SEVEX-25115 format. One record per residue (C-alpha): residue number from 1; x, y, z. Coordinates in steps of 0.02 Angstrom, whole numbers, plus 50000, padded with zeros to 5 digits. Example, Ala and Ser with C-alpha at 12.3 -4.5 7.8 and 13.67 -1.06 7.14 Angstrom:
<pts>
{i:1&c1:50615&c2:49775&c3:50390}
{i:2&c1:50684&c2:49947&c3:50357}
</pts>
This chain:
<pts>
{i:1&c1:50207&c2:52355&c3:50715}
{i:2&c1:50066&c2:52353&c3:50586}
{i:3&c1:49888&c2:52297&c3:50618}
{i:4&c1:49919&c2:52143&c3:50512}
{i:5&c1:50073&c2:52096&c3:50614}
{i:6&c1:49980&c2:52117&c3:50779}
{i:7&c1:49837&c2:52012&c3:50713}
{i:8&c1:49958&c2:51877&c3:50655}
{i:9&c1:50042&c2:51869&c3:50826}
{i:10&c1:49877&c2:51867&c3:50919}
{i:11&c1:49810&c2:51732&c3:50804}
{i:12&c1:49966&c2:51626&c3:50826}
{i:13&c1:49956&c2:51643&c3:51016}
{i:14&c1:49773&c2:51589&c3:51019}
{i:15&c1:49805&c2:51446&c3:50896}
{i:16&c1:49952&c2:51387&c3:51001}
{i:17&c1:49842&c2:51387&c3:51157}
{i:18&c1:49705&c2:51290&c3:51066}
{i:19&c1:49831&c2:51162&c3:51005}
{i:20&c1:49897&c2:51152&c3:51183}
{i:21&c1:49724&c2:51109&c3:51249}
{i:22&c1:49694&c2:50994&c3:51101}
{i:23&c1:49836&c2:50880&c3:51154}
{i:24&c1:49810&c2:50909&c3:51340}
{i:25&c1:49633&c2:50843&c3:51327}
{i:26&c1:49680&c2:50705&c3:51205}
{i:27&c1:49820&c2:50637&c3:51316}
{i:28&c1:49719&c2:50627&c3:51477}
{i:29&c1:49657&c2:50457&c3:51416}
{i:30&c1:49835&c2:50396&c3:51393}
{i:31&c1:49900&c2:50463&c3:51559}
{i:32&c1:49759&c2:50381&c3:51658}
{i:33&c1:49736&c2:50228&c3:51549}
{i:34&c1:49792&c2:50107&c3:51685}
{i:35&c1:49667&c2:50160&c3:51822}
{i:36&c1:49529&c2:50176&c3:51689}
{i:37&c1:49571&c2:50003&c3:51621}
{i:38&c1:49568&c2:49929&c3:51795}
{i:39&c1:49400&c2:50008&c3:51843}
{i:40&c1:49313&c2:49956&c3:51682}
{i:41&c1:49396&c2:49784&c3:51675}
{i:42&c1:49474&c2:49812&c3:51503}
{i:43&c1:49624&c2:49724&c3:51426}
{i:44&c1:49762&c2:49815&c3:51331}
{i:45&c1:49681&c2:49783&c3:51163}
{i:46&c1:49522&c2:49870&c3:51221}
{i:47&c1:49627&c2:50016&c3:51282}
{i:48&c1:49698&c2:50025&c3:51107}
{i:49&c1:49525&c2:50022&c3:51027}
{i:50&c1:49472&c2:50173&c3:51130}
{i:51&c1:49611&c2:50271&c3:51047}
{i:52&c1:49568&c2:50195&c3:50877}
{i:53&c1:49386&c2:50250&c3:50887}
{i:54&c1:49444&c2:50426&c3:50928}
{i:55&c1:49567&c2:50436&c3:50784}
{i:56&c1:49451&c2:50360&c3:50652}
{i:57&c1:49309&c2:50480&c3:50688}
{i:58&c1:49436&c2:50622&c3:50698}
{i:59&c1:49505&c2:50580&c3:50526}
{i:60&c1:49341&c2:50546&c3:50437}
{i:61&c1:49251&c2:50700&c3:50502}
{i:62&c1:49407&c2:50801&c3:50463}
{i:63&c1:49386&c2:50779&c3:50274}
{i:64&c1:49221&c2:50875&c3:50254}
{i:65&c1:49277&c2:50998&c3:50388}
{i:66&c1:49440&c2:51024&c3:50292}
{i:67&c1:49342&c2:51062&c3:50135}
{i:68&c1:49232&c2:51180&c3:50236}
{i:69&c1:49392&c2:51266&c3:50295}
{i:70&c1:49430&c2:51316&c3:50114}
{i:71&c1:49261&c2:51400&c3:50090}
{i:72&c1:49195&c2:51461&c3:50258}
{i:73&c1:49252&c2:51563&c3:50408}
{i:74&c1:49399&c2:51472&c3:50487}
{i:75&c1:49386&c2:51565&c3:50652}
{i:76&c1:49202&c2:51519&c3:50676}
{i:77&c1:49238&c2:51339&c3:50630}
{i:78&c1:49378&c2:51328&c3:50759}
{i:79&c1:49272&c2:51412&c3:50894}
{i:80&c1:49129&c2:51289&c3:50870}
{i:81&c1:49249&c2:51142&c3:50870}
{i:82&c1:49338&c2:51194&c3:51030}
{i:83&c1:49172&c2:51218&c3:51121}
{i:84&c1:49111&c2:51046&c3:51067}
{i:85&c1:49267&c2:50949&c3:51114}
{i:86&c1:49283&c2:51037&c3:51283}
{i:87&c1:49106&c2:50988&c3:51329}
{i:88&c1:49135&c2:50807&c3:51277}
{i:89&c1:49298&c2:50802&c3:51376}
{i:90&c1:49200&c2:50842&c3:51532}
{i:91&c1:49072&c2:50711&c3:51483}
{i:92&c1:49211&c2:50578&c3:51480}
{i:93&c1:49221&c2:50597&c3:51668}
{i:94&c1:49041&c2:50534&c3:51684}
{i:95&c1:49074&c2:50371&c3:51590}
{i:96&c1:49013&c2:50214&c3:51678}
{i:97&c1:49093&c2:50080&c3:51570}
{i:98&c1:49185&c2:50039&c3:51409}
{i:99&c1:49047&c2:50091&c3:51288}
{i:100&c1:48999&c2:50256&c3:51368}
{i:101&c1:49184&c2:50302&c3:51383}
{i:102&c1:49210&c2:50254&c3:51200}
{i:103&c1:49067&c2:50367&c3:51141}
{i:104&c1:49127&c2:50519&c3:51237}
{i:105&c1:49304&c2:50500&c3:51169}
{i:106&c1:49232&c2:50490&c3:50993}
{i:107&c1:49139&c2:50653&c3:51028}
{i:108&c1:49303&c2:50736&c3:51077}
{i:109&c1:49375&c2:50677&c3:50911}
{i:110&c1:49234&c2:50761&c3:50814}
{i:111&c1:49267&c2:50928&c3:50896}
{i:112&c1:49456&c2:50920&c3:50878}
{i:113&c1:49443&c2:50876&c3:50692}
{i:114&c1:49393&c2:51055&c3:50652}
{i:115&c1:49550&c2:51138&c3:50717}
{i:116&c1:49706&c2:51070&c3:50629}
{i:117&c1:49656&c2:51105&c3:50447}
{i:118&c1:49583&c2:51276&c3:50489}
{i:119&c1:49729&c2:51323&c3:50603}
{i:120&c1:49862&c2:51274&c3:50477}
{i:121&c1:49768&c2:51362&c3:50338}
{i:122&c1:49764&c2:51523&c3:50441}
{i:123&c1:49951&c2:51513&c3:50476}
{i:124&c1:49984&c2:51488&c3:50290}
{i:125&c1:49894&c2:51652&c3:50254}
{i:126&c1:49966&c2:51749&c3:50401}
{i:127&c1:50151&c2:51707&c3:50376}
{i:128&c1:50257&c2:51706&c3:50216}
{i:129&c1:50349&c2:51548&c3:50160}
{i:130&c1:50519&c2:51602&c3:50230}
{i:131&c1:50445&c2:51621&c3:50407}
{i:132&c1:50315&c2:51484&c3:50399}
{i:133&c1:50413&c2:51340&c3:50479}
{i:134&c1:50449&c2:51445&c3:50633}
{i:135&c1:50265&c2:51496&c3:50646}
{i:136&c1:50212&c2:51316&c3:50620}
{i:137&c1:50339&c2:51265&c3:50752}
{i:138&c1:50260&c2:51385&c3:50878}
{i:139&c1:50086&c2:51321&c3:50835}
{i:140&c1:50143&c2:51140&c3:50853}
{i:141&c1:50232&c2:51184&c3:51017}
{i:142&c1:50060&c2:51156&c3:51090}
{i:143&c1:50085&c2:50970&c3:51059}
{i:144&c1:50237&c2:50935&c3:51172}
{i:145&c1:50188&c2:51066&c3:51301}
{i:146&c1:50010&c2:51002&c3:51303}
{i:147&c1:50075&c2:50824&c3:51328}
{i:148&c1:50194&c2:50886&c3:51463}
{i:149&c1:50057&c2:50977&c3:51558}
{i:150&c1:49934&c2:50834&c3:51537}
{i:151&c1:50055&c2:50704&c3:51603}
{i:152&c1:50096&c2:50811&c3:51755}
{i:153&c1:49925&c2:50884&c3:51798}
{i:154&c1:49821&c2:50732&c3:51749}
{i:155&c1:49940&c2:50621&c3:51847}
{i:156&c1:49930&c2:50732&c3:52001}
{i:157&c1:49741&c2:50756&c3:51990}
{i:158&c1:49712&c2:50571&c3:51953}
{i:159&c1:49820&c2:50516&c3:52100}
{i:160&c1:49737&c2:50641&c3:52220}
{i:161&c1:49553&c2:50644&c3:52169}
{i:162&c1:49530&c2:50503&c3:52045}
{i:163&c1:49538&c2:50495&c3:51856}
{i:164&c1:49366&c2:50573&c3:51827}
{i:165&c1:49417&c2:50740&c3:51903}
{i:166&c1:49553&c2:50764&c3:51772}
{i:167&c1:49423&c2:50767&c3:51632}
{i:168&c1:49315&c2:50894&c3:51724}
{i:169&c1:49459&c2:51015&c3:51753}
{i:170&c1:49509&c2:51015&c3:51569}
{i:171&c1:49342&c2:51085&c3:51506}
{i:172&c1:49353&c2:51267&c3:51565}
{i:173&c1:49509&c2:51331&c3:51471}
{i:174&c1:49439&c2:51267&c3:51307}
{i:175&c1:49279&c2:51368&c3:51326}
{i:176&c1:49380&c2:51527&c3:51357}
{i:177&c1:49487&c2:51497&c3:51202}
{i:178&c1:49332&c2:51469&c3:51096}
{i:179&c1:49281&c2:51648&c3:51134}
{i:180&c1:49455&c2:51720&c3:51100}
{i:181&c1:49459&c2:51637&c3:50928}
{i:182&c1:49317&c2:51748&c3:50870}
{i:183&c1:49427&c2:51902&c3:50899}
{i:184&c1:49551&c2:51848&c3:50763}
{i:185&c1:49538&c2:51948&c3:50602}
{i:186&c1:49533&c2:51820&c3:50463}
{i:187&c1:49660&c2:51852&c3:50322}
{i:188&c1:49621&c2:51837&c3:50137}
{i:189&c1:49662&c2:51671&c3:50054}
{i:190&c1:49839&c2:51676&c3:49986}
{i:191&c1:49875&c2:51841&c3:50075}
{i:192&c1:50052&c2:51788&c3:50123}
{i:193&c1:50100&c2:51725&c3:49949}
{i:194&c1:50214&c2:51820&c3:49833}
{i:195&c1:50095&c2:51783&c3:49691}
{i:196&c1:49914&c2:51782&c3:49746}
{i:197&c1:49869&c2:51696&c3:49584}
{i:198&c1:49936&c2:51538&c3:49663}
{i:199&c1:49781&c2:51537&c3:49772}
{i:200&c1:49674&c2:51478&c3:49629}
{i:201&c1:49640&c2:51295&c3:49599}
{i:202&c1:49638&c2:51224&c3:49422}
{i:203&c1:49469&c2:51267&c3:49348}
{i:204&c1:49341&c2:51127&c3:49336}
{i:205&c1:49449&c2:51002&c3:49430}
{i:206&c1:49402&c2:50910&c3:49590}
{i:207&c1:49496&c2:50987&c3:49736}
{i:208&c1:49533&c2:50812&c3:49802}
{i:209&c1:49607&c2:50755&c3:49636}
{i:210&c1:49706&c2:50916&c3:49623}
{i:211&c1:49785&c2:50884&c3:49792}
{i:212&c1:49817&c2:50699&c3:49759}
{i:213&c1:49904&c2:50738&c3:49594}
{i:214&c1:50053&c2:50806&c3:49693}
{i:215&c1:50185&c2:50667&c3:49708}
{i:216&c1:50268&c2:50743&c3:49861}
{i:217&c1:50104&c2:50735&c3:49956}
{i:218&c1:50095&c2:50546&c3:49929}
{i:219&c1:50267&c2:50525&c3:50009}
{i:220&c1:50216&c2:50640&c3:50152}
{i:221&c1:50055&c2:50542&c3:50178}
{i:222&c1:50154&c2:50380&c3:50190}
{i:223&c1:50272&c2:50460&c3:50316}
{i:224&c1:50124&c2:50522&c3:50418}
{i:225&c1:50048&c2:50348&c3:50429}
{i:226&c1:50210&c2:50274&c3:50496}
{i:227&c1:50247&c2:50422&c3:50609}
{i:228&c1:50075&c2:50425&c3:50691}
{i:229&c1:50072&c2:50236&c3:50713}
{i:230&c1:50227&c2:50258&c3:50820}
{i:231&c1:50174&c2:50419&c3:50906}
{i:232&c1:50005&c2:50359&c3:50966}
{i:233&c1:50071&c2:50190&c3:51021}
{i:234&c1:50207&c2:50267&c3:51129}
{i:235&c1:50091&c2:50400&c3:51201}
{i:236&c1:49963&c2:50270&c3:51254}
{i:237&c1:50080&c2:50136&c3:51320}
{i:238&c1:50235&c2:50221&c3:51393}
{i:239&c1:50149&c2:50257&c3:51559}
{i:240&c1:50085&c2:50077&c3:51579}
{i:241&c1:50258&c2:50014&c3:51527}
{i:242&c1:50343&c2:50117&c3:51662}
{i:243&c1:50215&c2:50060&c3:51792}
{i:244&c1:50220&c2:49875&c3:51746}
{i:245&c1:50397&c2:49842&c3:51685}
{i:246&c1:50495&c2:49966&c3:51791}
{i:247&c1:50371&c2:49950&c3:51935}
{i:248&c1:50350&c2:50134&c3:51979}
{i:249&c1:50191&c2:50227&c3:52029}
{i:250&c1:50072&c2:50329&c3:51922}
{i:251&c1:50139&c2:50495&c3:51985}
{i:252&c1:50323&c2:50456&c3:51947}
{i:253&c1:50280&c2:50374&c3:51780}
{i:254&c1:50180&c2:50527&c3:51729}
{i:255&c1:50321&c2:50644&c3:51777}
{i:256&c1:50450&c2:50546&c3:51676}
{i:257&c1:50332&c2:50538&c3:51526}
{i:258&c1:50297&c2:50724&c3:51541}
{i:259&c1:50483&c2:50761&c3:51525}
{i:260&c1:50529&c2:50630&c3:51396}
{i:261&c1:50376&c2:50636&c3:51282}
{i:262&c1:50321&c2:50814&c3:51314}
{i:263&c1:50451&c2:50942&c3:51362}
{i:264&c1:50592&c2:50862&c3:51261}
{i:265&c1:50485&c2:50875&c3:51105}
{i:266&c1:50484&c2:51064&c3:51120}
{i:267&c1:50671&c2:51063&c3:51085}
{i:268&c1:50641&c2:50973&c3:50921}
{i:269&c1:50508&c2:51099&c3:50869}
{i:270&c1:50617&c2:51250&c3:50905}
{i:271&c1:50770&c2:51177&c3:50818}
{i:272&c1:50667&c2:51102&c3:50677}
{i:273&c1:50573&c2:51263&c3:50642}
{i:274&c1:50726&c2:51376&c3:50644}
{i:275&c1:50845&c2:51259&c3:50552}
{i:276&c1:50707&c2:51205&c3:50432}
{i:277&c1:50678&c2:51385&c3:50374}
{i:278&c1:50865&c2:51411&c3:50347}
{i:279&c1:50884&c2:51252&c3:50247}
{i:280&c1:50728&c2:51294&c3:50145}
{i:281&c1:50816&c2:51453&c3:50086}
{i:282&c1:50970&c2:51356&c3:50033}
{i:283&c1:50882&c2:51211&c3:49947}
{i:284&c1:50698&c2:51170&c3:49912}
{i:285&c1:50706&c2:51000&c3:49998}
{i:286&c1:50801&c2:51061&c3:50151}
{i:287&c1:50655&c2:51041&c3:50272}
{i:288&c1:50616&c2:50863&c3:50217}
{i:289&c1:50799&c2:50809&c3:50223}
{i:290&c1:50810&c2:50875&c3:50400}
{i:291&c1:50654&c2:50777&c3:50449}
{i:292&c1:50721&c2:50617&c3:50372}
{i:293&c1:50888&c2:50630&c3:50463}
{i:294&c1:50798&c2:50665&c3:50627}
{i:295&c1:50696&c2:50504&c3:50608}
{i:296&c1:50856&c2:50406&c3:50574}
{i:297&c1:50924&c2:50468&c3:50740}
{i:298&c1:50764&c2:50437&c3:50839}
{i:299&c1:50746&c2:50251&c3:50801}
{i:300&c1:50908&c2:50192&c3:50883}
{i:301&c1:50872&c2:50297&c3:51038}
{i:302&c1:50710&c2:50202&c3:51069}
{i:303&c1:50793&c2:50034&c3:51035}
{i:304&c1:50929&c2:50067&c3:51165}
{i:305&c1:50801&c2:50136&c3:51289}
{i:306&c1:50698&c2:49976&c3:51281}
{i:307&c1:50855&c2:49875&c3:51315}
{i:308&c1:50884&c2:49956&c3:51484}
{i:309&c1:50861&c2:49837&c3:51632}
{i:310&c1:50715&c2:49846&c3:51753}
{i:311&c1:50731&c2:49994&c3:51870}
{i:312&c1:50845&c2:50100&c3:51761}
{i:313&c1:50707&c2:50226&c3:51730}
{i:314&c1:50819&c2:50379&c3:51721}
{i:315&c1:50921&c2:50314&c3:51574}
{i:316&c1:50762&c2:50253&c3:51490}
{i:317&c1:50683&c2:50425&c3:51507}
{i:318&c1:50840&c2:50513&c3:51445}
{i:319&c1:50848&c2:50407&c3:51288}
{i:320&c1:50662&c2:50427&c3:51256}
{i:321&c1:50684&c2:50615&c3:51277}
{i:322&c1:50821&c2:50614&c3:51143}
{i:323&c1:50703&c2:50517&c3:51030}
{i:324&c1:50562&c2:50642&c3:51060}
{i:325&c1:50674&c2:50790&c3:51022}
{i:326&c1:50714&c2:50709&c3:50854}
{i:327&c1:50537&c2:50654&c3:50809}
{i:328&c1:50459&c2:50824&c3:50846}
{i:329&c1:50565&c2:50899&c3:50707}
{i:330&c1:50436&c2:50814&c3:50595}
{i:331&c1:50295&c2:50933&c3:50641}
{i:332&c1:50386&c2:51096&c3:50603}
{i:333&c1:50466&c2:51036&c3:50442}
{i:334&c1:50343&c2:50917&c3:50358}
{i:335&c1:50187&c2:51019&c3:50398}
{i:336&c1:50273&c2:51171&c3:50320}
{i:337&c1:50322&c2:51069&c3:50167}
{i:338&c1:50137&c2:51034&c3:50135}
{i:339&c1:50110&c2:51223&c3:50124}
{i:340&c1:50254&c2:51235&c3:49999}
{i:341&c1:50176&c2:51119&c3:49869}
{i:342&c1:49988&c2:51152&c3:49892}
{i:343&c1:49898&c2:51310&c3:49830}
{i:344&c1:49822&c2:51416&c3:49970}
{i:345&c1:49641&c2:51381&c3:49923}
{i:346&c1:49672&c2:51194&c3:49938}
{i:347&c1:49771&c2:51190&c3:50100}
{i:348&c1:49626&c2:51143&c3:50213}
{i:349&c1:49580&c2:51003&c3:50093}
{i:350&c1:49761&c2:50943&c3:50083}
{i:351&c1:49784&c2:50940&c3:50271}
{i:352&c1:49619&c2:50847&c3:50297}
{i:353&c1:49666&c2:50712&c3:50169}
{i:354&c1:49839&c2:50697&c3:50246}
{i:355&c1:49760&c2:50680&c3:50419}
{i:356&c1:49635&c2:50552&c3:50353}
{i:357&c1:49776&c2:50435&c3:50302}
{i:358&c1:49887&c2:50484&c3:50449}
{i:359&c1:49753&c2:50443&c3:50577}
{i:360&c1:49648&c2:50305&c3:50498}
{i:361&c1:49796&c2:50205&c3:50430}
{i:362&c1:49923&c2:50258&c3:50560}
{i:363&c1:49864&c2:50318&c3:50730}
{i:364&c1:49707&c2:50210&c3:50731}
{i:365&c1:49808&c2:50051&c3:50706}
{i:366&c1:49953&c2:50094&c3:50822}
{i:367&c1:49873&c2:50072&c3:50994}
{i:368&c1:49764&c2:49917&c3:50957}
{i:369&c1:49904&c2:49827&c3:50864}
{i:370&c1:50024&c2:49870&c3:51004}
{i:371&c1:49895&c2:49813&c3:51130}
{i:372&c1:49858&c2:49652&c3:51034}
{i:373&c1:50044&c2:49612&c3:51018}
{i:374&c1:50067&c2:49649&c3:51203}
{i:375&c1:49924&c2:49532&c3:51252}
{i:376&c1:49992&c2:49397&c3:51134}
{i:377&c1:50169&c2:49404&c3:51205}
{i:378&c1:50099&c2:49410&c3:51382}
{i:379&c1:49998&c2:49250&c3:51348}
{i:380&c1:50153&c2:49169&c3:51274}
{i:381&c1:50256&c2:49213&c3:51429}
{i:382&c1:50119&c2:49144&c3:51541}
{i:383&c1:50110&c2:48979&c3:51445}
{i:384&c1:50299&c2:48965&c3:51443}
{i:385&c1:50298&c2:48980&c3:51633}
{i:386&c1:50172&c2:48838&c3:51643}
{i:387&c1:50038&c2:48936&c3:51736}
{i:388&c1:49859&c2:48986&c3:51695}
{i:389&c1:49841&c2:49150&c3:51789}
{i:390&c1:49887&c2:49315&c3:51705}
{i:391&c1:49994&c2:49426&c3:51817}
{i:392&c1:50070&c2:49600&c3:51802}
{i:393&c1:50240&c2:49519&c3:51772}
{i:394&c1:50177&c2:49433&c3:51614}
{i:395&c1:50089&c2:49591&c3:51557}
{i:396&c1:50253&c2:49687&c3:51579}
{i:397&c1:50348&c2:49558&c3:51477}
{i:398&c1:50220&c2:49563&c3:51337}
{i:399&c1:50216&c2:49753&c3:51327}
{i:400&c1:50406&c2:49764&c3:51332}
{i:401&c1:50423&c2:49645&c3:51185}
{i:402&c1:50286&c2:49729&c3:51082}
{i:403&c1:50365&c2:49902&c3:51098}
{i:404&c1:50515&c2:49850&c3:50994}
{i:405&c1:50409&c2:49883&c3:50839}
{i:406&c1:50428&c2:50071&c3:50866}
{i:407&c1:50610&c2:50098&c3:50810}
{i:408&c1:50575&c2:49998&c3:50652}
{i:409&c1:50430&c2:50112&c3:50607}
{i:410&c1:50538&c2:50268&c3:50625}
{i:411&c1:50673&c2:50201&c3:50511}
{i:412&c1:50544&c2:50162&c3:50374}
{i:413&c1:50470&c2:50336&c3:50402}
{i:414&c1:50641&c2:50411&c3:50367}
{i:415&c1:50645&c2:50319&c3:50200}
{i:416&c1:50477&c2:50394&c3:50148}
{i:417&c1:50539&c2:50568&c3:50193}
{i:418&c1:50693&c2:50545&c3:50083}
{i:419&c1:50569&c2:50501&c3:49945}
{i:420&c1:50474&c2:50664&c3:49975}
{i:421&c1:50638&c2:50760&c3:49972}
{i:422&c1:50672&c2:50691&c3:49798}
{i:423&c1:50510&c2:50762&c3:49723}
{i:424&c1:50474&c2:50922&c3:49820}
{i:425&c1:50577&c2:51040&c3:49710}
{i:426&c1:50484&c2:50986&c3:49554}
{i:427&c1:50314&c2:51004&c3:49639}
{i:428&c1:50358&c2:51177&c3:49704}
{i:429&c1:50407&c2:51228&c3:49528}
{i:430&c1:50244&c2:51159&c3:49459}
{i:431&c1:50143&c2:51263&c3:49583}
{i:432&c1:50239&c2:51420&c3:49540}
{i:433&c1:50217&c2:51384&c3:49356}
{i:434&c1:50028&c2:51373&c3:49376}
{i:435&c1:50031&c2:51540&c3:49466}
{i:436&c1:50134&c2:51619&c3:49329}
</pts>
């Protein structure tokens, strides 16, 4: 094994671990949202706005950090970001009310914003195109496994020692990973490309305009908005749904969510990465077609899961697991497709712009809209019953009704991915033509 190969494997292992902690720390707020909401006296809409504040600051700060990724040391940028978000995660445990909790979660978002553009840019330069989806799949494996671990450990810690302890425990691994990041040898820009000339951006042109002139990226941005709207809504509200509608405890709800939203997603990443690379060899739009078909399968699974009667938690979890396995195909395939159509020296910029739309117009709206709909339907159920006191039964009814928006979002997401599949071959040819 060459030095470059060892460095690539070490880098991918560290990046996977960082992404693992990224989503572990991020999901603590979702796992423990019900006890936090109860202690601070929040409604579901306020719970949603906590997530929105996080995602908006994450997306906005990500744009200048993405541009910095294309011109500065990516390993140093990631190390600083991991240190910052780990410290702010611990600070979340000291919150005394809605506003202090909101500010600490926004701080976590600032730190995490540094990692995705820089990490994906590094992978693009460490692995060639024909192996990139599998490498991206391993990197993104941190997402489902991080969710899985967060649901289990945060649920256990929260039930045993209170929700604050879960935030304190999460700080230490991040600080260790920040140090390991500095041991990665940074590759040259475009090092994994067949033609290094492709690394150059068009002379005299704004990097943002250069990225936004790629039609496929517009379709991918639209898909990301729809996908993240769904993903963040389900991650925030599945645990409360299980506790309120199916009337189970925090520990059991967290375990079911860990399996259905976390571990099951790893299957989609493995299959999506491996099959996506094979299809990419056979046809330029193979990865995007696979992602579109996976979204078409995921929507009906959620619809049927929501139709299960109260108490049938095992069937609900099984159907949600099938949906997660399908939706996680998105990360391995679509993230790799961005690398296919964007020159290496613009990849950090492209990912940051994609994330800006994905988070500001998608993830930031998902939880508060879901929360607002839930509160609205809960009020309607209360009025229909002719009473004036809000109970957990009415909250459960409202949340159950609101969650039916999720399968619709996935079906529209599939349509946008079919649109991307129709333009990607031309955009790949354009990039290769510029290089030539």
